[in-house]
Every structure is written in C-alpha cells, then in structure tokens.
N, C-alpha and C positions, 0 to 999 in steps of 0.2 A: 815319610812315605809309608804307604801300606805294604806290609809284607806280602809277597806274591803267593806264599803258601798258607796264608791265613784262611781257615775254613770258612769263616764268616764272610770273606770277600768273594767267595764263589757265587755264581748265579744259583738261583733256586733249583733250576734244572740239573746243574752239575752236582749240587749238594745231594739231591734225591738219587741221582744215578750212582754216586759214590756210596751212599748208604745201602741202596738195593744190591749193589755189587759186592758189598763187604769190604770195600777199600777203607772206609772209615765206619765207626759205629755211630748210631744216632746219639748216644750219650756224648761222644766226643764232639759232635756237631753242636749240640745244645750247649755244652760247656764252653766251646769257642765263642758262641754268641753271648753267653753270660759274662765271659771275660771282657768282651767288647763293650757290653753295657756298663760294666763297672768302670771301664776306662773312659768312655765318652759321655755317658748319660749325665754325669754331674755338670758337663759343659752345656748341654742342650736341653735337658729336662723334658725329654719326649716320652720316656717310659714311666708310668705313674705307679702301677702296682706290679711288681716283679713276681712272676709265678715260677721261681727257680726250682723248688722241690717238685712241684707238679709237673713241670716240663721234664725234669730229669727222670721222674717215674714213668712218664709217657714214653720217653726215649728208650729207657731200659726195657719196657714192654715191647717196643718195636724191635729192639735187638734180639729179644728172645723169640719173637715171631719169625724173624729172618733166619735165625739159627734152626728153627723148626721147618724151614722151607716154605713159609707162607709169603704171599704177595703183599708187599707193604704199601702199594699204591703209587701214583705218579708224583706225589709230594712227600715221599718217605723221609721222615725226620726233619723236614724243613720248618724252622721256627718262624712264627708270625705274631705280629702285635694285633690287638683288638681295641678299637676305639671305646672309650668309657661309656658310650651309649649302648653297647652291645653285650649281651649276657654271655658269660663264661661260667659254667657250672661250678658252684662252690666259692665264687669270688664276688665281692661287691660290685654292682653296676652303679657307680657313684654319680654319673653325669657331671662330675666335676664340682659338686656342691657338698658342703659338710653335712647337710641334712640327710643325704643318702649314703654316707660312708659305710653304713652297716647293712645296706640293701643287698644281701647275698643272693645270687641267682640260683634258682632251683634246678635249672637245666641250661644247656647251651642253646643260644639262639640258632635258628636254622643255618645261617651261613657259617657259623663256627662249627656246627656239627658236620657240615658238608666238607669243610677243609680238613677236619679231623679224619673223616672217612677216607679222604684221599691220602692220608698219612702225615699231614702237617701237624705241628705241635705249637699250641699257644704258649708264648713265653712271657707275655706281659700285656697289661692294659696300656693305652696310649692317651696322651693329653688332648684336650679339646677346649673350646670356649665353654664357660659354665652353661649347662643345659642346652648347648649348641646355640644359645640365643644372645650371648654377650657380645658378639661381633664376628668379624672374619679372623682376627688375630687369635691364635691359640693361647689363651690365658684362662685358667679356671680358678675359681675361688678356693678350691681345695688344694690344688697342686701348683699354682703359680704359672709363670710364663714359660713357653717353649721358644727356644732361640732358633733362628735360621742358621744351619751349620756353615753356610757360605759367608754370612755377614750378620753379626749379632744386632746391627742397627736396622735390619730388615725383618719383616714378619715371615715365618714359615708358611703363612696362609692358614686357612681353616675351612671348615671346622675340623677336618681330619689332619691337622697340622702335626700332631704327635706321630702319626703313622708316616707322614712324609719325611720328617726329620729322622725317625728311627730307621727307615729303609735306606735313606740316602747315606747314612753314616755306618751302615752295616750292623746295626743292632738287631735287625731282623731281615730276613730275605723277602718277606711279604708283609703288607699291612692290610688290615680289613677296616675300611672306613665306611662312610655313607655320604650321600650327595643329594641335595634337593635344590641346588642352584649353583654348584661349583665346589662343594665341600670335599670332593676327592680330587678334582682336576686342578684346582688352584694350588693346594699344597704340593701336588705332584710337580706342577710347573715351577713353583717358587723354590722347591728343593732339588730340582733336577732329576726327577724320576718319572716313570710312566704311571698313568692311572686310568681306570675304566669306570665310566658311569654307564651301566647297562640300560637297556630298554625297560620301561616300567613293566613288571610282570616276568622278567627274564629270570631273576634270582628269587627264591623264596625267602621271606623274612618275617619277623614278628617283633614289632616295635612297642608291644605292650609291656613296658618295663615296670610301670607303677601300679598295675592292677589288671583286672580282667577286661576292662572296657577298651574297645578300639578307638583310635582317633577319628577325626572327621575326614571329609573327602580330600581336602588339600594335603593333609599329612599322609593319607593312604596312597595318593597318586603321585606326589612329588618326591618322596624320600625313597631312594634306592641304595642298597648296600653295594659297595664296589671295592675292588682290590687296588693296591699300589705295589709296584715292583720296580727293580732297577732296569730291567730289560722288557721289551715287548714279548719275547718268547716266554718269560716267566709270567707275565700278565695273562698270556694265553692259557698257560697251565692252570692258573687260578680261575680264569673264566670257565674252563671246562669242568673244574671241580664244583664251582658254585652254581652252575646252571641246573635246572631241573624243577621238579615239583615237590611239594611237602603239604601234608594235610593241615598243618598249622597256618598255611597261607593260601587261601582259595584264589588269590590274585595271580599266582604263579602259573604260567602257561606252558603246556608241554610242546614247545616248538623245537625243532632240530637246532643243534648248536651251529651247524653250518648249512647255509642255504644253497640253492642251485647256482652254479657259476653264471655270471652275466656275460653277454656277448661283449667282447672287448673292441676297442679300449674303453675302460670304465671312465665315465665323465665325472670330473671333479669341479665343482663350483668353488671359487675363491672369493672370500670377502674379508679384507683386512680391517675394515672400519665399519662394523655393523651399525646400522642406523645413522652413520655419518656424524657420530658424536665425538670423533677424534681418536687418534691412536698414536702412541709414542713411536718415534722412528725405529727404535730397537725392536719393537714388537712387529712393526711392518716388515722389517728386514727378516725377522724369523719366519713370518708367513711366506715371504718371497723365497727364502732358502728352502722351505718345505715344499712349496709349489714346484720349484726347480727340481727337487729330488724326485717328486712324483712324475714330473714330465720326463725325466731321465729314465724312470722305471717303466715308461710306456703308457701312463695314464693320459687321458684327454683332459688337460687342465685348462680351465677357462675362468677368467675374472667375470663376475656378474655384478649387477648394479647394487644389490643388497639382498638380505634375507627377508622372508615374508613377515609383515605385520609386527615388527619388533616392538615399537613403542606401545602399540595396543596390547601386546602380550605382557609387557612389563607392568603396565597399569593394571591389567586384570589379575596378574599374579599377586601384586601387592594388595589389591583390594580383597581378594579371596582369602589370602593368608591372614590378613589383619582381622577380617570378619570372624574367621574360625578361632583366632587366638584371643580376641577381646574378652570373652566371658571369664577366662582363667587368669587374665593379666594381673589383677590385684594380688592373687596368691603367689603367682610365679615371680612377680617382681621382688618379693621379699627374699626369694632364694638366690637371687643373682649377685648379692653382695654390693659393696660400695662402688658405685659407678657402672656396675655390670648391666644396669637396666637402660643405659643411655641409647644404645643402638636401636633397640625395639621401641623405646619411648619416642624417639625422634620419628620413627616410621609411623607410629600410631597418631602422633600429632599432625603429621602431613596427610595421612590417608585415613579417613573415617570409616568405620565398619559399614557394610551395606545392610539395608533392610531385607526382608524376605523376598520382596519382588525384585529388588536389584540383584540379590544373590542368584535367584533363578535365571535372570538375564545373563549374569556373568558366567554361569555354568554353560549356557548356550554359546557364549562368546568363546569360552575355552575349547569346546568341541569344534567350533568353526575354525579356530586358529590351528588346531591339530590337523584338520582336513586340508587347510591351505599348505601346511608344511608337508603333508604326505604327498600332495600334488607336486610341490617343488622338488622333493626328493625322488619322485617318480621320474622326473626329467633329469635330475642330477643325483645319481645314487650316493655320492659323497659330497660333503661340504668341508672345506678347509678354512679355518679362521683362528683368531687368537683365543687363548684361555682367558687372559686378562689383558686389557689394552694398555697397561703400563708395566714396566719392570716391577719386581717386588717392592712394595711400599713399606713405610715405617710401621712398627707395631701400634695398633690402636687408632690408626687414622680414622677409621669409620665411626668411632665413638667420640672423637675429639670435639667435633662441632658439625653443624649441618653441611657445611662445605666439604668436610672430610668424608662424611657419610655419603654424600651425593657422588663424590669422586670414586669411591669404592664401588658403589652400586652401578655406576656407569661402566667401570672397569670390568666388572664380571657379567656384563649384560648378555653376552652370547651363551655363557653357562646358564644363566637364569632362564632364557627363552627355551633352550633345548631341554632343560628339566621340565619346563611347563608343558612342552609338547610330547615329552616322554620318550624321545629318541636316544639311541646310544651314541657315545662319544669316547674317544681315546685321546688322552693328553700324552704328548711325547716330546722330549727335549729336542732342541735344535742346535744347542751350543751355548757359549757364554757371551754375554754382552757386558762390558765393564766389570768383569769378574763375577757376575751374577747369572744364574741359569736363565735361559730363554726357552720358549716352547710354543707349541700350537696344539689345537685339537682337531681331530678328524671325526666328523659327525656323519651318521649314516641313517638309512631307512630303519624303521622299527624292526627289531629282531634280526638285523644284519650286522651284529657286532663283528662277525667274521670279516666283513669287508673293511670295517674300520681298523681292525687289528692287522690285516694284511697291508693296508696302506701305511699304517704307522710303522710296520716292520721295514718297509722300503725307505721311509724317512730315516729311521734309526740306522739302517745299513749304510746310508750315504753320509749321515751327519754325526754318527757316533753316540757312545754312551758316556755319561758324565760321572757316574758314581759307581762304587762307594768312594766317599771322601772322609777325611778327618776334619773335625770342626776347626774353624779358624779361631784362634784365641781372641779374647776381647781386646779391641783396639787395633788389631792387625787388619790391614787393608790389602787388597789385591786378591789374587786367585788362591783358593784353598788347595789342598794337597790331594789330587786324584790318585786313583790306583795306577 
C-alpha cells in the first residue's frame, strides 16, 4: 500500500500549496519523487532520461526565492515529465532513436518554458514509440518497452505512454505529452489518469526538433501538446499554465481561458459507438456511467445517432497524413529499427499518397468537416464518448498484422476525428473493469476547454480517482494497489 504521508502521492495542487506555504521544501518534494522513480521505474520503464541534478538545482533555487518572499507560481516545485519529442534545455531530445541520442536541446520548448514559469520542475524525459511512428504501444528503439502499471500484459497506450505510466505511479505529478489522434488521451485512459488535448492553437508549441524548417500542414494542424494528471483539478492547473501566446508559435491564439457561461442546463450528446463499428461492453458501461454522472450533476444528457462524417474524416485524415509523410519515408524508415516500420508501412500500403489536385480537394474536405462539427457542437456544446472502444489491448497489436492494425485504428476513431477537427477533449477515468482502468472523453467546442474540464470534474467527483498506484509485479493478476 502507498504511504499516506508520501509527498509524491499528493496532488499537484497540494504539493504546490505545501511548497508555497513553507510546509515542505521544493528540494524535499523533488527528492521524494526521485526516490519513487528509483523504486518503481525499473518495473515500468516510463522515465527515460532522469534529470535529477537539474531538478534538485531548480528546486533549491525555488526554495531560495520563497525564503526571499517571492511568488513561486501556481505549480511551485511540482515535478513533471516531458515526452522525448519535446525539448528541455541542455538535455537530448532523442525521439527514442539512437541516431538522436546526442541531439541536445538549446532551449526549452514553449510548453516546458510555460510550466517552468508557473513554478513546475522537469524531472525526466518519458518514453514513447520510436519517432512517434512505430505504433500506439510505447516502445522505443533507444529505451525499450514501457509497461502498463496495472497489467504488464496490456499496453500503457501511446504515444505519450511514458507520461501516462509515470503519472499513474507517482513518479511525477504531471506529464507533458502531445496528441495528434489520441496520444495523450489513450495513455491517460489506459493508465487510469486524466489527460487534455487542447484546441488547435490553444497552447504555443514548436515541433522543429531536427532543424529550422517547419513541418507541413497536417503536422502543423494535428499535433497539440497536452498535459496528463491524476486529477481534473491538477489538469486545470496545467491548462492555465500552458495557455497563451508565444512569438515562436504564430498559430497560438490569444483567446480567454474561460468563456462566457452558457445558459443551463448544458446539453451533452452521448455516442458510445462512433460510426457504428462496434464497442466493447465494458467501454459502453463506462460511457453510461459517465452519462449518469453528468445527468446527476444537472446536465441535459441526450443520446444521439452518431457524430458527424466520421468515416469520411478518417479517410481524409489518413490520406493527408500519408501524402505529407511519403517523401521522407525512405529516410525515416531506417531510423525506426527492426519491425518499427510495420505500423506506418501497412498504412502506406493501404492508402496511396494523393496527387496535387487530390490534396487540394482533401484540404477543402477537411475544412468542410470542421464546419460540420462546429455546427454539431453549436447544438450540443459537449459530446461524451469513448477514448478507445476496447479495454487496454496487448502491446504491439497495431504492428502485428493488418487485422491488428485495423482493430487499433478503429478503437481510437473518436480520438482521430476530434484531432482532425481540432476541438478540445478531456479524458477522465470512470473506474475499473476486470482490474483495468476504464474511461471516457468529454469533447467540446473550439476553445471551450473550460466546459470540458468542468464536466470531467463532475464525472470524477461521482466516480472517483484511481491513482496513484504501485505497479503490479509481472505475472500477478487482479487489481493493483491504489492509494
């Protein structure tokens, strides 16, 4: 069982409050997390590059500032992990491939800088699939596999699986991942924590890791950085810190963090089986439980026939991304390691790149689908549905064969379409099913993350928090050990 007085087991909000109030020092808080990492990371392999001395130095600086009477910020001393895609000054940004093990970052990426400005302390990089392209399961050529702390025979999800496992087990209070089709929400759901995919343009970012050139339109518009946390309240603190503008990202929009209140009760559309492609009974039960929680909280909860233009959106998403990716594939493929190319290779064999005229038409289709979704969310300000339409699956299913790949792609379909249309979503746990975490996502109108967070809070208030947990030993079945 987890000790009740363990500093690492506290929420991020409680950790920051204790540091600001002088009840604990930031150094003590960081050391508590470093001890936890030493204890459990050998079992789950979520933290890849430990930044122990850097974290201690940042914490000591925070303690000196507090002693001088300075304001330490809303995340004072809170340790967070950073996905291997995202730059931390002075540390290699490896993307999980041996070729980039010495690619030392010259500066913090904008979201890392914003979390630092709020007082948080980066404590380590976190694992991911190689180049984020090797599949949904978190296994990198450089660092190996990350285990799901609830069950080693299940994947922690990805591509931000290292952050999901680290946050779930108390190695960090927050994780900083990114999401272009479920990469924050799926590991959050599979590991039993909360995760936020923001509206495109809500958080400033800079994904130019390998040089000065920006990526193409799909990469610019699909990838959003997003936080993971054990509670919705902690997710809200991270959201407030990450929102804003930055000259390094002209896409970031100066929109208020909180919009005007809507006349109540707020209408919530419920879709348990997007597109009618099938949903596991445990996942359907999670959606029903969350719908009941929102109904109890006073929301106007209504089942609707389906989400707009799902299959058309999935086809366009695949065609646009393959077209953008195809020219670099011969070089990228060599970096993925033995078998690491299977997931993308199967996608490219199934979906040929578009020519110039076809791509122009697809960009028009993309805008039309975004318009249709905006009209849908104008009628239903919130949408409740699954993160993944199955319980956590086995590691590497998506790269095993075409049937496995298709099963995973279908499972994440609501994540994919909501990334494609650029709207915000919060993944929140709903409980356990057969010893594994279950969860849902609350999707909202563009730039109304506040509505998603508020609804997710109501679900959490009624259905509870699952983590932190201690990892289950290999071969052990049944429930892990919650706090």
